Every structure is written in C-alpha cells, then in structure tokens.
C-alpha positions as CSV (number, residue, x, y, z in Angstrom):
1,M,99.0,83.5,80.1
2,G,101.9,85.7,81.3
3,F,102.5,87.4,84.6
4,G,99.7,90.0,85.3
5,S,97.3,88.8,82.7
6,Y,93.9,87.2,83.3
7,D,91.1,85.5,81.5
8,E,88.2,87.9,81.2
9,S,85.8,85.0,81.1
10,E,86.6,84.4,84.7
11,Q,85.3,87.8,85.6
12,Q,81.9,87.3,84.1
13,D,78.8,85.8,85.7
14,Q,80.2,85.4,89.2
15,D,77.4,84.1,91.4
16,N,78.3,85.4,94.9
17,D,75.9,84.7,97.7
18,I,76.5,87.7,100.0
19,D,74.6,88.0,103.3
20,E,74.2,91.8,103.4
21,D,72.6,91.6,106.9
22,A,75.9,90.1,108.2
23,A,78.0,92.7,106.5
24,V,79.7,95.5,108.4
25,N,78.0,98.8,108.4
26,V,80.8,101.4,108.3
27,H,78.5,104.2,109.3
28,E,77.1,102.4,112.3
29,N,79.4,104.4,114.7
30,D,79.7,107.8,112.9
31,H,80.4,110.6,115.3
32,H,79.7,114.2,114.5
33,G,81.2,116.7,116.9
34,E,84.2,118.6,117.9
35,V,87.6,117.6,119.2
36,S,89.9,120.0,121.1
37,F,93.3,119.5,122.5
38,D,95.0,121.6,125.1
39,S,98.7,121.4,125.7
40,E,100.9,123.2,128.2
41,A,103.7,123.2,125.6
42,S,104.4,126.4,123.7
43,Q,104.0,126.7,119.9
44,D,107.8,126.8,119.6
45,E,108.2,123.6,121.7
46,L,105.6,121.8,119.6
47,L,107.3,122.9,116.4
48,D,110.7,121.8,117.7
49,K,109.2,118.4,118.6
50,L,107.7,118.2,115.0
51,D,111.1,118.9,113.5
52,E,112.6,116.2,115.8
53,I,110.0,113.7,114.6
54,K,110.6,114.6,110.9
55,G,114.3,114.2,111.4
56,A,113.9,110.7,112.9
57,D,111.8,109.7,109.9
58,E,114.5,110.7,107.5
59,E,117.1,108.5,109.1
C-alpha cells in the first residue's frame, strides 16, 4: 500500500460499542433569542477599526 491508500476490508464490519447515553448532546444548551450590542463609537470609527484589523491580518 502506498501513501494515502487503505484496505477497504478494514472499513467493513466494524463492531463499535458506543454508549449513546454517555454521548454529548449538542442541542442540550440551544438558545433561541436576540442579541444586541450598543457602542458609543460612531460607524466611521468602527469601520476605521475594521480596516485596522484587516491591515494587521495582511502583515
């Protein structure tokens, strides 16, 4: 077998004992609602800050 290849027979008939009661429920803490954010900065100040952040990412 070369790099990246696999034996398909290894993929068949896998007997996994999974305890579904111990598994993580990803929907256990779902939240439905609204989020709002108030800032004292003006739109121009926020856009300038965004440009600043974008510029730092490019460096």
